[in-house]
VMD Tcl script that draws the C-alpha trace (Angstrom):
set ca {
  {-64.41 -73.77 28.32}
  {-66.13 -71.28 30.89}
  {-68.02 -68.17 29.05}
  {-67.91 -64.84 30.51}
  {-70.54 -62.50 29.28}
  {-70.11 -58.86 29.05}
  {-72.82 -56.68 27.56}
  {-71.90 -56.21 23.90}
  {-68.80 -58.68 24.49}
  {-68.30 -62.22 24.57}
  {-65.01 -63.54 26.31}
  {-63.67 -66.75 26.53}
  {-61.74 -67.37 29.82}
  {-59.13 -69.67 28.52}
  {-58.47 -65.61 26.48}
  {-57.40 -64.20 29.82}
  {-53.59 -65.49 29.55}
  {-53.80 -64.38 25.11}
  {-55.12 -61.19 26.29}
  {-52.64 -60.60 29.77}
  {-49.89 -61.72 27.08}
  {-50.31 -59.90 24.10}
  {-50.88 -56.60 26.61}
  {-47.47 -57.39 27.85}
  {-46.76 -57.53 24.36}
  {-47.50 -54.39 23.36}
  {-45.83 -52.69 26.55}
  {-42.53 -54.22 25.42}
  {-43.15 -52.43 21.85}
  {-43.48 -49.11 23.35}
  {-40.56 -49.42 25.78}
  {-38.51 -49.99 23.20}
  {-40.00 -47.27 20.76}
  {-39.10 -44.84 23.88}
  {-35.40 -45.94 24.14}
  {-34.95 -46.32 20.31}
  {-36.51 -42.74 20.48}
  {-33.94 -41.59 23.08}
  {-30.89 -43.05 21.47}
  {-31.86 -41.39 18.64}
  {-32.03 -38.28 20.01}
  {-28.53 -38.60 22.37}
  {-27.48 -39.28 18.71}
  {-28.89 -36.12 17.40}
  {-27.41 -34.32 20.08}
  {-23.77 -35.64 20.13}
  {-24.19 -34.78 16.29}
  {-25.35 -31.10 17.03}
  {-22.39 -31.08 19.66}
  {-19.72 -31.85 17.24}
  {-21.05 -29.55 14.85}
  {-20.53 -26.93 17.33}
  {-17.19 -27.40 18.33}
  {-15.94 -27.76 14.95}
  {-17.22 -23.95 14.13}
  {-16.75 -22.12 17.66}
  {-14.37 -19.48 17.65}
  {-11.43 -21.06 18.68}
  {-9.62 -18.16 19.70}
  {-12.15 -15.90 20.50}
  {-12.11 -13.30 17.71}
  {-14.15 -12.17 14.94}
  {-12.76 -14.66 12.61}
  {-13.03 -18.55 13.14}
  {-9.68 -19.94 13.54}
  {-7.38 -16.34 13.35}
  {-5.40 -15.36 16.42}
  {-5.39 -12.65 18.30}
  {-2.03 -11.28 19.62}
  {-2.08 -8.43 22.31}
  {-0.21 -6.47 20.51}
  {-0.30 -3.43 22.99}
  {-0.22 -0.77 20.51}
  {-0.55 2.18 22.69}
  {3.37 1.34 23.82}
  {4.57 0.99 20.09}
  {2.85 4.67 19.60}
  {4.56 6.09 22.45}
  {7.60 4.25 21.50}
  {7.82 5.95 18.14}
  {6.73 9.48 20.10}
  {9.49 9.22 22.89}
  {12.55 7.86 20.13}
  {11.85 10.20 17.47}
  {9.41 13.03 18.60}
  {9.71 13.98 22.22}
  {11.68 16.55 23.57}
  {14.53 16.10 23.51}
  {14.03 12.45 21.80}
  {16.22 9.36 22.20}
  {17.53 9.61 18.57}
  {17.95 13.59 17.05}
  {18.12 14.47 13.91}
  {20.95 12.99 12.93}
  {19.04 9.71 13.29}
  {16.24 10.92 11.35}
  {18.26 10.70 8.22}
  {15.86 7.08 8.47}
  {13.07 8.62 7.06}
  {15.50 10.74 3.99}
  {13.59 13.93 5.39}
  {12.99 16.58 8.23}
  {11.24 15.80 11.32}
  {8.97 18.86 10.54}
  {8.52 17.78 6.81}
  {7.40 14.04 8.53}
  {5.09 15.74 10.44}
  {3.46 17.47 8.01}
  {3.17 14.32 5.45}
  {1.58 12.54 8.96}
  {-0.93 15.63 9.75}
  {-1.89 15.87 5.58}
  {-2.76 12.71 4.98}
  {-4.72 12.10 8.41}
  {-6.66 15.20 7.77}
  {-7.41 13.66 4.30}
  {-8.30 10.30 4.82}
  {-10.58 9.13 7.65}
  {-8.49 5.63 8.13}
  {-5.35 7.33 9.43}
  {-7.83 8.72 12.81}
  {-7.33 6.76 15.69}
  {-10.38 5.00 16.29}
  {-12.11 2.45 19.07}
  {-12.91 -0.86 17.77}
  {-15.57 -3.23 18.30}
  {-13.90 -3.87 21.79}
  {-13.69 -0.55 22.63}
  {-10.13 -0.43 22.48}
  {-7.96 2.40 20.99}
  {-6.30 1.43 17.48}
  {-3.32 2.59 15.92}
  {-2.24 6.30 15.45}
  {-1.94 7.99 12.44}
  {1.87 8.29 13.30}
  {2.08 4.47 13.63}
  {0.82 3.79 10.44}
  {3.06 6.55 8.35}
  {5.83 5.35 10.31}
  {5.47 2.05 9.14}
  {4.84 2.99 5.81}
  {7.63 5.33 4.80}
  {9.96 2.31 6.96}
  {8.94 -0.01 3.77}
  {9.47 2.33 1.44}
  {12.60 3.59 2.50}
  {14.11 0.23 3.08}
  {11.82 -1.98 1.02}
  {11.63 -3.88 4.05}
  {8.78 -6.62 4.54}
  {5.44 -5.74 6.19}
  {5.45 -8.20 8.98}
  {9.31 -6.92 9.49}
  {8.06 -3.60 11.74}
  {5.46 -5.69 13.51}
  {8.22 -4.94 16.90}
  {8.14 -1.40 16.12}
  {4.76 -0.11 15.33}
  {3.04 -2.87 16.68}
  {0.81 -3.65 13.63}
  {-0.23 -6.88 11.70}
  {1.49 -7.83 8.44}
  {-2.29 -7.13 6.65}
  {-2.39 -4.03 8.98}
  {0.71 -2.61 7.63}
  {0.17 -3.56 3.94}
  {-3.37 -1.41 4.09}
  {-2.28 1.30 5.79}
  {0.54 1.21 2.77}
  {-1.76 1.49 -0.21}
  {-4.07 4.06 1.94}
  {-0.92 6.41 2.38}
  {0.86 6.35 -0.86}
  {-2.38 7.17 -2.38}
  {-2.98 9.65 0.05}
  {-0.05 11.30 -0.64}
  {-0.68 11.70 -4.36}
  {-4.33 13.34 -3.60}
  {-2.99 15.67 -0.94}
  {0.32 16.89 -2.22}
  {0.36 15.86 -5.67}
  {-0.89 19.11 -7.40}
  {1.70 21.26 -6.08}
  {4.88 18.91 -5.97}
  {3.60 16.73 -9.72}
  {3.09 19.94 -11.78}
  {4.30 21.30 -14.79}
  {7.07 23.16 -14.37}
  {5.83 26.97 -13.86}
  {7.51 29.73 -15.98}
  {9.06 30.43 -12.41}
  {11.26 27.07 -13.11}
  {11.76 27.43 -16.18}
  {13.79 30.86 -15.74}
  {15.70 29.78 -12.60}
  {16.65 26.76 -14.69}
  {17.58 28.53 -17.89}
  {19.59 30.69 -15.73}
  {21.58 27.54 -14.24}
  {22.11 26.20 -17.61}
  {23.23 29.32 -19.08}
  {25.82 29.57 -16.31}
  {26.80 26.17 -17.06}
  {27.27 26.91 -20.62}
  {24.79 24.96 -21.57}
  {21.59 27.40 -22.39}
  {17.70 25.95 -23.01}
  {16.09 23.60 -20.96}
  {17.49 20.09 -21.69}
  {15.58 16.99 -20.27}
  {16.90 13.59 -21.14}
  {15.00 10.23 -22.69}
  {16.44 6.99 -22.85}
  {13.63 4.41 -24.21}
  {10.57 5.14 -27.39}
  {8.23 3.60 -24.86}
  {8.81 6.91 -22.17}
  {8.36 9.16 -24.87}
  {4.95 7.74 -26.29}
  {4.12 8.36 -22.25}
  {5.87 11.81 -21.00}
  {3.58 14.47 -20.45}
  {6.45 16.67 -20.56}
  {6.76 15.75 -24.18}
  {2.84 15.82 -24.92}
  {2.38 19.39 -23.91}
  {5.57 20.02 -26.12}
  {4.28 18.97 -29.41}
  {0.76 20.03 -28.38}
  {2.03 23.56 -28.27}
  {0.56 23.74 -24.11}
  {4.12 23.76 -23.02}
  {5.19 27.04 -21.00}
  {6.81 29.56 -22.93}
  {10.97 28.98 -23.38}
  {13.36 32.27 -24.81}
  {16.89 31.26 -24.90}
  {19.82 32.63 -27.35}
  {22.19 30.11 -28.93}
  {25.03 31.87 -31.82}
  {23.18 34.57 -31.99}
  {19.76 33.31 -32.56}
  {16.53 32.78 -30.46}
  {14.72 29.45 -29.84}
  {11.79 28.94 -28.37}
  {10.99 25.12 -27.03}
  {13.31 22.81 -25.16}
  {14.66 19.89 -26.39}
  {15.74 16.83 -24.95}
  {19.01 15.41 -25.42}
  {18.09 11.20 -26.48}
  {20.15 8.53 -28.12}
  {20.48 7.72 -31.75}
  {17.49 5.61 -32.16}
  {14.87 8.31 -31.99}
  {13.54 10.18 -35.13}
  {15.33 13.40 -36.94}
  {12.99 16.11 -34.71}
  {14.20 19.31 -34.02}
  {13.84 19.23 -30.18}
  {15.86 16.09 -30.00}
  {19.09 16.64 -29.46}
  {21.51 13.33 -30.30}
  {25.13 12.94 -29.75}
  {27.78 12.00 -32.37}
  {28.77 8.45 -32.66}
  {32.24 8.95 -33.34}
  {33.08 12.69 -33.27}
  {35.55 14.02 -35.27}
  {37.23 17.11 -34.56}
  {37.70 18.64 -31.38}
  {34.88 20.74 -31.63}
  {32.24 17.74 -32.10}
  {34.36 15.62 -29.24}
  {33.86 18.97 -26.77}
  {30.37 19.27 -27.88}
  {29.54 14.87 -27.48}
  {31.13 15.52 -23.97}
  {29.62 18.22 -22.49}
  {25.94 16.77 -23.89}
  {27.12 13.83 -21.95}
  {27.80 15.52 -18.51}
  {24.19 17.53 -18.99}
  {22.38 14.18 -19.81}
  {24.05 12.43 -16.89}
  {23.21 15.23 -14.59}
  {19.16 14.51 -15.76}
  {19.42 10.75 -15.26}
  {21.54 11.34 -11.81}
  {18.09 12.67 -10.48}
  {16.53 9.41 -10.49}
  {19.43 7.75 -9.24}
  {19.13 10.04 -6.13}
  {15.41 8.82 -6.40}
  {16.51 5.52 -5.98}
  {19.24 5.70 -3.16}
  {16.02 7.69 -0.83}
  {13.55 5.01 -1.66}
  {14.60 1.65 -1.96}
  {11.69 0.21 -2.86}
  {11.79 2.12 -6.42}
  {15.07 0.45 -6.60}
  {14.54 -3.10 -6.04}
  {12.43 -5.74 -7.09}
  {8.82 -5.20 -7.16}
  {6.74 -6.47 -3.99}
  {3.03 -5.44 -5.19}
  {1.87 -7.44 -8.68}
  {-0.82 -4.94 -9.23}
  {0.21 -2.16 -11.91}
  {-1.99 0.61 -10.12}
  {-0.51 0.43 -7.34}
  {2.94 0.25 -8.61}
  {2.31 3.58 -10.34}
  {0.97 4.94 -7.03}
  {4.56 4.14 -5.32}
  {6.86 5.35 -7.93}
  {4.57 8.89 -7.77}
  {4.71 8.80 -4.03}
  {8.24 8.73 -3.98}
  {8.59 11.46 -6.73}
  {6.19 13.71 -4.62}
  {7.86 13.12 -1.83}
  {11.71 13.64 -3.51}
  {10.45 16.74 -4.74}
  {9.50 17.91 -0.88}
  {12.78 17.28 0.10}
  {14.37 19.11 -2.23}
  {11.77 22.18 -1.44}
  {12.65 21.54 2.52}
  {16.57 21.50 2.08}
  {16.89 24.84 0.33}
}
mol new
graphics top color blue
foreach p $ca { graphics top sphere $p radius 0.5 }
foreach p [lrange $ca 0 end-1] q [lrange $ca 1 end] { graphics top cylinder $p $q radius 0.2 }
display resetview
């Protein structure tokens, strides 16, 4: 076995093969490591691509998985204007009964809520496209209140999605109360009481009657609370030669025997009591018919509730009362 001397190193010639073999093995291991690293990188890239595909916007909208429908809101607003508000409109004043009020009153409400709540003003969205107008939002809200139709049934008319119509409806009922509530949902004034006293006197039933048919209503009635606290507007009328300064309620027999409650006789005896009972029931029916008119105008008040939040139901009922009073004033 030959020996090769190298400074500071001694290598046997037979070891050349071993060194070459070792060197080849090292190179193979490095290649395997490189290949393994490439495989790991490929796997990582594949997983990243799968994660991107899973979370990317499938419909090019702001919410993953949400489909964008091109509703052409401008044409929806144009159709409403042409149908009801052009000069001349396709549907004249006779067809405007669909809104339960005159065209002028409807536009007054639209202008009022648009000026009060910025939500109703037409604004561009994130794509710089103009959104719905106040006319479209109020139009849809009126239809829901008048006909008690589902929100998504208005899509073809106002060109708004169901969620947008529901949102607009909530804004609408609040805006009506805040804008018109002070004027049309107020306690009766002295002038109102004088007018009602004159009407009732002509009908042979003097005074200022109201109607109650539930103790729970009595406990929550702001008018009755004003009467019991002595803050109600003054009332004065004559009955059988006696002067009275307090209004009264026509009530059922379940109510306590208070001076402000006029209850009917269950089994009236004699012509006098029979006539009194008939006259009392006639006047009480007049009071209750007012609520029947409210139900006839706004189907949402008459039918089962579509919303489950108590405050929302209060807003809906109060809005219906306010608009009912506005319609009565407009029709005089």
